[in-house]
C-alpha positions in Angstrom: 0.1 0.0 0.0 1.4 3.4 -1.0 1.5 6.0 1.7 0.8 9.5 0.3 2.6 11.1 3.2 5.8 9.3 2.4 5.6 10.1 -1.2 5.0 13.8 -0.5 7.9 13.8 1.8 10.2 12.0 -0.7 9.1 14.6 -3.3 9.9 17.5 -1.0 13.2 16.2 0.0 14.2 15.5 -3.6 13.1 19.0 -4.7 14.9 20.6 -1.8 18.2 18.9 -2.8 17.7 19.7 -6.4 16.8 23.3 -5.8 19.0 24.1 -2.9 20.7 27.0 -4.6 17.3 28.4 -5.4 16.1 28.0 -1.8 19.2 29.8 -0.4 18.8 32.6 -3.0 15.2 33.0 -2.0 16.0 33.1 1.7 18.6 35.8 1.0 16.1 37.7 -1.0 14.2 38.5 2.2 17.2 39.4 4.4 20.9 38.9 4.9 21.7 35.7 6.7 24.7 33.7 8.0 25.1 30.2 7.2 23.7 28.7 10.5 20.5 30.7 10.0 20.2 29.2 6.5 20.7 25.7 7.7 18.1 26.2 10.5 15.6 27.8 8.1 15.9 25.0 5.6 15.3 22.4 8.3 12.4 24.4 9.8 10.7 24.9 6.3 11.4 21.6 4.6 12.2 19.2 7.4 15.5 18.3 5.6 18.9 18.8 7.2 21.7 20.1 5.1 24.8 20.6 7.3 27.8 23.1 7.1 29.5 20.8 4.8 26.8 21.3 2.2 25.7 24.9 2.9 29.1 26.7 3.1 30.6 25.3 -0.1 27.3 26.2 -1.8 27.5 29.7 -0.5 31.1 30.0 -1.6 30.1 28.9 -5.1 27.2 31.4 -5.2 29.6 34.1 -4.1 32.1 33.1 -6.7 29.3 33.2 -9.4 28.4 36.7 -8.2 25.0 35.7 -6.9 25.8 36.7 -3.3 28.3 38.7 -1.5 29.4 38.3 2.1 30.8 40.6 4.9 31.9 39.8 8.4 29.4 41.1 11.1 31.6 41.8 14.2 28.8 43.4 16.2 27.9 40.2 18.1 29.8 38.1 20.7 30.8 35.8 17.9 31.8 37.2 14.5 29.5 35.9 11.7 29.9 36.0 8.0 26.6 37.4 6.6 25.5 36.8 3.1 23.5 39.1 0.9 21.8 38.6 -2.4 23.2 40.6 -5.4 21.5 42.1 -8.4 22.9 39.2 -10.3 21.5 36.8 -7.8 18.1 38.3 -8.0 18.2 38.0 -11.7 19.1 34.3 -11.5 16.3 33.9 -8.9 13.7 35.4 -11.0 14.9 33.4 -14.1 14.9 30.2 -12.1 11.4 30.8 -10.7 10.0 31.5 -14.1 11.6 28.4 -15.6 10.3 26.4 -12.7 6.7 27.7 -13.2 6.9 27.0 -16.9 8.0 23.4 -16.0 5.1 23.0 -13.6 2.7 24.3 -16.4 4.1 21.9 -18.9 3.6 18.8 -16.8 0.2 20.0 -15.8 -2.0 17.7 -17.9 -5.0 15.9 -16.5 -3.0 12.6 -16.3 -0.3 14.2 -14.2 -2.3 16.5 -12.0 -1.3 14.7 -8.8 2.4 14.9 -9.9 2.0 18.5 -10.8 0.5 19.3 -7.4 3.1 17.4 -5.5 6.1 18.9 -7.5 4.7 22.4 -7.7 3.5 22.8 -4.1 6.3 21.2 -2.3 8.5 24.2 -2.4 7.2 27.1 -0.2 7.8 30.6 -0.9 10.1 30.1 -3.9 9.4 33.5 -5.4 8.3 37.1 -4.7 6.2 37.3 -7.9 4.9 33.8 -7.9 4.3 31.7 -4.8 4.2 28.0 -5.4 2.8 27.4 -1.9 2.6 29.3 1.2 3.4 26.6 3.6 4.2 22.9 3.5 1.5 20.3 4.3 1.3 19.7 8.0 
């Protein structure tokens, strides 16, 4: 017997892994964040844990590509490297959102309605202009 809860969770984990750079860019589009904040927010929103060995190299890659920039925040007890979305990062985020929405529309035939619903609603708050879903299923 197929458990729809397990299928939905599997789809959400697969999408989170495949779209991790998009998720990080989306989080940074709302506010500057340090790595631990990003790790915590991903876990809270998606129920998936990506540790420092995944997030920090991704942030370094995004910075190398010019999508984010960073600066050290020395105002706290513990210095933290804070990441900000750049204009190039916002452009990439917008392009990726549009491409993802187009993909969701293309797979949205009557025969794949359930697949479309699962794939296109599993990612909360992906974009400013188009929201694929406001919250994850409880």
